N, C-alpha and C positions, 0 to 999 in steps of 0.2 A: 723666483723673483722675490718675495716677501725676507725667504731666507737670507737672499744676498744684503739686503736695505737694513736687515739689523744688524747684521757684521759690521758692515759698513759702518754704521752709528757709532756700533762698539768701538771699534776699533778708534773714532776721532775722539772719544773720551777717553781713552786709552792716551794717545799721542801727546793728548791736552793735559792729562795727570803727569806726567814726563816732563813737557816744558817747567810743569808748575814747579813739578820737584825741584828742576836744574836750580830756576832762581831761586827757588826756597831750601834751602840745605836740609836743616833738619825734620821737615815738614812730612816727610814719609816716613821715617822712628816714631811722627808723635801720635798718624793716623796706626799703624800698626798696633803701639802700646795701647792705643785709647781703644783700640777693637779688641785686645788678647785681655782688658781690661773687664767689657762691658758680657764677655763670652766669662768671663769667671766669677764674674758675680752672679750671671745667668745663675752656671751650675752651684753656686753657693746658695741664694737662692731657694733654690730647686732643694736642691742636697734638704739644708733647715727646714723646709714648709714640711719635708717628709719625715724628717726626722720627728720633727715636731705631731704630725701625723700618728706617729705610731709608739707615739711615746708611752707609756702608762700611768692615767689618772692615778691617783690617790689618792685618798680623803685626808689621810699619816698625816699627825705631825710632829713623827720626831719615828724613829729607828724603830723605839721600842713599840710603840703604840699601829707603829705597822706591822711589824709579829704579831701582833694581839688582834689586827682585822684577818690575821694569816692563819691564825689559833696554834698561831706554836707558842704556846703558852710561856714555855720553860723561858724559850730563848726570850721573852716579851718582861719577864719576873728580872731576866740580869744584866737587860739594858737597863729597866729605869732602878735594880740596882746602881748602877756605876752613875743614871742621872743624879739620881739621890745623893751620893759621896759630894757631887759638887754644892747643894745648899744646906739650911737648915730646914725651910720649907718642908711638910711632908710627905706635898704632893705625890711624888711619885711612888710612896710605899701606901698611899689610899689608892692609886691604878694597880699596886701587886696585890693590894685585898678584896680590889673590883675583880681582878683575874681568879684568885682562889673562888669568889664566889661563885662565877661563873661555872669553873669548875664543878664546884658543888661540893668544895672544901670549907663548909661553915665556919668549922672551930679553929681556921689556919686564919681563916679569913677576920672572925672576930677580935683573932687576937694582934690581929695584923692593925685595927682599927681601932680597938683600943689606945695604944701604941700613937696611932695618929692621933686624936685625939691629946695626949700629954704633948709630944712634939709643938702640936699648932697654940697650945694654952702657952708652952714655952718660948716661942718664937712671938707669939703676941705680947709675950710681958717685957720681952727684951728689944720690941722695936715700936714705932708709932703706928699702931692701933688702923690710926687712917691709912698709913698707907699700904699696909694687908688690905685693907676691906676688901677689893671686888677676887682678888686673889683666895680672901679668905667664905667670899657668900658661895663661890663655889665650891669650895671643901668639903665645908659644914652640909653641904646640901647633897655630895657626895659619899658623906656620912650615913645621913639619915637615911636615904634609899637605900644604900647597900646593907644597913642593917634591919630593912626590910624588908630585901629580897633574899636575905640570909634567914628569914621566920621571927626574926626576934622581933619581935611589933613593938613590944612591950619598950625595949632599947631604943626605939626609931622616936616613939612617942617622946619618950623622956628624953633625948638629944633634940629630936624638932622641938619643942616649947620651950627649949632654955635658948635654942637660936634664933628663935621666932622674938624673943626680947630685944637683942642686939639688933636684927631685921628684921622689922616686923613689917616690911612694904618691900621684902625680895620675893618676888613674883614667882620663881622655877622654887623656892623655900615652902613658899604659899601653896604653891600644886599639889608637892611632894606630900606635905599634912595634910592636905583635902584630903587627897587617895587614902592618905594611911586612915583618917579618921572616919570613911566612911567605909572601907573592910573590919572596922572596928564596932562598926553598922553605931556610931556615934555623928549621926547627922545635926545637934543641934551646933558642934565643935565647928561641923562640914560649917554649917551655913555664916559659921561666925569668920569663916578666912574667906567667905565669897565677900561679906563687908568690907571686909578692911583691903580685899582687892583694889590696888591704886588704878585710880583713873584719867591722873593725868596726861594729859600726849597719848592716849591709848588707842594702838594700832587695831584694824579692822580684823585681823589674826587675832590679838587677844580678844580682842569684843567676844569674838564668836568662843573662844576658849572659855571666857568666861560667863554665856550664855547657855552651855554645855553645864558648863556646872552646876547654874545655876536649877536646870531640866532635872538631874542626878539629884539634886534634894528636893524634883517637885514645884517648886519654884517656876514655875509653867510661862506665867503669863510675865515674868521679867525678862525671863527666860528668852521667849520670844522676840520680846522688846530691842534683848541684844543684837541679838543674832539679826533683826533685820536694820539696827545699827550697823552691824557688822556691817550690811548689804549695804545699805546707804552709802559708807565710807568708800567704799571700793568695794563694784560689781564683780569684780575679775576675781576677786578673794577666794582661792581655793578650801580654805576653813571652815567658808557660811556654808557648805554645800557635803566636807566632811562631817562634821555634825551635824547635818540632817539626815547623811547615811548612818553614820552612828547611832542616834536616837533612833529613829524607822526600824533599824536593825532587830530591837530588842522591843520597842513598843510601839510598832508601826499604831497599831487604832488610836492611841492616846492622840498620838502628832497628829495622824491625819485629820480628826475629829477637830482637834482645838484650831487646826490653820484652814480648815474648812468655816469653820466660823468668823473665822478674822477676814479671809475671802469673800464670806457674804457682805458685812460690816463696810468692806473698805473693795468693792468690785477694781475701780480703775487703779490698784497697784498690782505690779505683776508680780513682784517678790513670792506673794505667797500661792502666787500659781506656779513658779519657778519650781519652791517646796515643792509645791503638787508633783508636778514632772519627774523634780528627780526623787520619791518614794516611788513613785508609781513606772520610774524608769530600771528601776534596782529588781522588780520583779517581771518573770517571764511572761504569769500570769496578764499581764499589765500595760508591758512595755509599750502596745499599741497606743493606747489610752496617753501616755508619758506623751508620745511624736504627734498624738493632735495638737495638745498643748502646746506644743512649741511654735507647731507652725502657725498657731495663731496670735503669737509673742513673739517670734523671732524678731521681728520690723522694729520692734518696736526698742528704749534703752532698756538694757536688760543685760547689758553685758558680750562679750565676746565669749569668752575662755569657756565662763560654768556650761554656757548655755549647748557648746559646741557638746564637750565632755557628759550631759547629761547623753544625748542626743547618741553620741560612742555606745556608752551602757546600755540605751535602750536598743541599739542595732543588735545589739550581743545580746539581748537576752529575746531579739523576735529571732534569734538564729541570723543574720546578716550580717553575713560574716564582712566581706568582701565592705559593707558601706560602714560597718563599725570604722576598720581600718586607714579609709579612704577618711575618716571623717577627723582621725588622730593627725591624720597624715595633715592635711589642711592648717589643721591649729599651729602647727612647727613651720618656724620659715625656713632656707636654707641651710641657714647656721645662725643655730638656738645661740644664745646669749643670755636670754634671764634666766633666775631660778625654774619658774615656773616649764618655760619651754623647753628647757633643757629634763627635764622630768618628762612631761608630755612628750617628750621625743623620746626617751629611756622607752616610754610603755609604748609607743609605737614600734618598736624594736622586739622587746620584750613579745608581743602580741605576733609579730612577721616571725619570732625565734632566734630573730638576728638578738643571742646572748652579752656576746662580745661587746657591741656596740651598745645596748642595753644598760650594761654595766659602765661604760664610759658613759655617757651621757647623765646617768644615775647620780653618779660618782663628781662630776660635773655642778649639776644641779644643788648637791651637799655644800661645795664651795663656793656658793653663793650665796647661799642659804643654810646653813648649820641646824637649825632649828625646827627644819619640816619632818615630824618624824617617819612621817609613809616614807620617802627618800633611803630610809634604812630599811624598811620594812623587806618593798621592793628589790634592793637590793638582796636582801635573801631569799626571795623568791627566785632571783633569778641566778642568785647560786645552785640552789635545790634544783631548778632546771637543768642546767650546764652536768652537775653533776648525774640526774638521772640519764642523762646523754651519755655518759662517760660510761655509767654503771651496765648500761646496754650493750657496749660497745668493749664490757668487761674492764674496765680501766681500774686500776688498784693505785692508793697511795703510797708511800716514802718507805712503807711499813711493809709494803706486800699487802696488805687488806684493802679487800673492797672498800670505793669508797659512797656514804651513806649521804651527804653532803651535809655533813655536821660544820663546816666551816662557818654557817648562816648563821651557827649559834652568837658571834659577839657584835651581830649586826641589829641580831635582835635585843638583845640587848639594850644601845645602845638607842634603837626606837623607844625601847619602853625607858627609859632614863628621860628623854627629851620631852614624853609626856605621858607619866605613869600611871596616868584616869582615864586612857584611851582602852578600854574592854575588848575592843576590836583587836590591839594589836594583840591582847589576853589571851583571848581563844586564836590568832594564825601561832603564837607560839604554843602553844596546848596541841594545836592539831601538827604540832612540827614534833613535837616531840613526840605525839602517838604517833601519826602515821609513816613519817621518816627515821627516828633514831629509834623508836620501840623503847622508849622510859615511860612505862603506863602511871608512876608515879610523880613526876616533873610534868606531866600531862596533866594530871588530876590538881598539881599544885595551883596551875597556871586558869587553869578550869573551877577550880573556888574562890580563885582571887578575883577573876573576872567575873561572877554569882555575884561575891561580896559587893563588888560597886553598883552593880547592876540586878537584884535581886528579883527584876522584873522579866529577865533573861532566862526563858524555859528553853533557847536552844543548849545555855552551857547547861543546865543540867541534863538533857539529855543525853548532851555528850560526856559527861561525865559515869551516867550509868548507862553506855555503850565501853565502859571501860571495866565500870564495876563487875559487868557481867562476863566480860574475858576474861575478869580475875578471879571466879565462879565466886561472888560476892551478888547472888540473886537475887536476895532479901533489900541489901543499899540497891540494885539496879530498881528494883519496884518503889522504892521509896521515892527514891529522884524523879522515876519516870510522872510518878501522882504530882510531884509538885508541879514536872513539865505541863500534865495536864491540866491541872489546878489554875498555870498562867496563861496559855492557850490552848483549849480546847476545841477548835477549827483544825490541829493537824492530826492528819492518818496515823502518820510515822510515829505518832507516841503509842494510841490507842495500840497502832499493830504492834508492835516488838514490844508492849507488856503482853498483847494476846500472846504473843510464841512464848514468855518466859514462862507462863500461865498454864499451858502445857504442854510443853516439855516436863513442868512440875506435876503432871497430874489434877490441874486444879481448871476441872474441864466449863463449869460454870462462869468462872471469873474467866476465862479466856474465850468463851463463845462472845461472853459479851463484851469486853473487849474488840473483839474481831467486826464485830454488828457497827459496833461507836466507830469501827476508821471504816469499814465500807460506808455506813452513813455519810462517812464524809465528802469520802469521793469513791464512786458505784465503779470506776473502772480502773483503780488500783491494784494494776497484777500483781503484787506481791501480797496486796491484801487477798488478794480473788484464790492466790494460792494456797494460803493458810487456812482460807478458812476450809478448801478442800480436801485438806489435811484433816482437818479436825472433825469435817463431817464424813469421810470416812474409817476415821482411827478411834471415834469416841460414836456415835452415832452409827456405826455401817451406813449411812445411806449412800449408795454407788453411786443413785442416778445425778443425788443431788452435788456428791463430791465432783462429777464429771463436771457436769454442767458450768461450778465455780474455774475447775482444772483449765476444761475447753474455752473459756472465757479470757482465762490467763496467757494461754498459750496464742489466743487470736489479737490477742494484745501487745502480743512482743514487735518491737520496730527497730528500725537500723543506732534508737537512742540508747536501746536497750544492755546493760551489760552481757559479759556472755558468761559472766557466774551467774547471772538471776538468770538469764535466756535456756540455758543449760539445766539447771533446778525447774526452772516452770514446764519446759521439755518433756526432762526425764517422766516427773509426774505423770505428764498429760499420756506421755503412754505407756509407762506401765500401768495406768485405769485403763487402760484402753483396750489394751491386751490380757488383761486378765478376765477369766471365766465366772461369768456371773455365777453360775451352776457350784464356785468350790463356794465352801460356806468356809471356808477357813477365814477366820477375826484378821482383816487387816489392822493393821497397827501405823502410828505414825514414825514409828521407826524407818519403816518401809520407804515413807514418804520424803522428803525432805520439804523443811519450811525456809525460806527463804530470809538471810539474816539480817 
């Protein structure tokens, strides 16, 4: 019955339509065309949307730069040469000099830099200098930066000081020269750079950068004041907490001490609580404390993005992976549009191992804000992860060689150009060359640069010690480890590594002293317990004491212990357990393995 009614209704509509069409001769054609256009438009929009979503995002401004970021260096040079032929302004040649610098051909790079400087002077002489002002500021900073990266510190200083006479308030040049003075241990000139830094209409991110520069030259009071000013200006400014992280990573105790004092004097100021929460979130041991602080201030006027990022890091260090991912996801809207939203979206996709989307969002964040150095570092991290997956699957590059993740190199270089005195970036690049590319010389260059900017960075000296040890330069390794210990005598691993070197060299008294120092700091450190066992069995021949240490190390193995460490400790424990006590043969250190 219902079906009959429906058919009858449709029939009436159809008849009515035919009657109208008879009266209005062209109506049928018009309706048909309109419907066709509607369908066609829908198809076009869907196709356009699909094409847009599948389009590869690039941060390059031309073909040459695209080739550079893809590490097609020869192609990049050829393209820059083509661009250079069209103009007398030598910026493309400057970029060629940069490429040779990244490749490690410093002689060729320096040769081109010299020609770039000459061409720049000719261009300025033949034109109105004012017309070239902005182009010139970019060019001269590249010249100074590249000479510095080529190891030509003296030339970098010479050119930089010359250019400062022309552009005494250029922020990029000032930051580059600040770094060069710091690496030359000239803090007084570095302080003058800070004094000349322009303050008019200064942004919150610039205030944060200036704050860090002050703290690097031990102007703590002014540095912390400027950092608070940056926070007051914009509570969602990510650079404020980047600075906290960077300073606390190498000088945590001093930072906590000074901020704690400010917090006591100003108990109603949330900014100091936020900084403390950030510092605690960076450490597995104190991450819980960070979460407690956040709970007390999350409903106050503290912004939104930074407190969530602190919470994310706290969850991560507490081992709460799902909560960490959820926190990141909640920050980002369904369609991220701002620089920080795109950056965090990239961070989230990186966390869930969706590296394709992570790369896209990170590039989008750069297109919105090209000056945030951490975006370039994140792209480099993503590329390394992608390459690791390819390596596992046996992927090869176009020349048939195993991929090593070295296409991350151009992004690391840009990250450093954007923020040269960022020692966190320097140590990340050093680790990249050490662990991925296996180039210990370049790794040492970057660790050494980081230690010159932050002479109190105990970890930089420790990493340099490990590289020297691997290169059989044991005496240098010992010297560097003693530097680390002088700066931070609360780290068990510095003493443990020192004890390992002494034990291998047969310096038994120094070895046990270092091992006991390590044990005194962390009695549950299974690596120290294992090495102590090696000492007692091979030096003192004390089987019972050695067994006690090996057993404690063995029982301390958990699901976070890496396979190599687990294997060494288990093998040592079983070897001694199965040793016949009546056997009077002296056991040697070579029969047992130290944990490296």
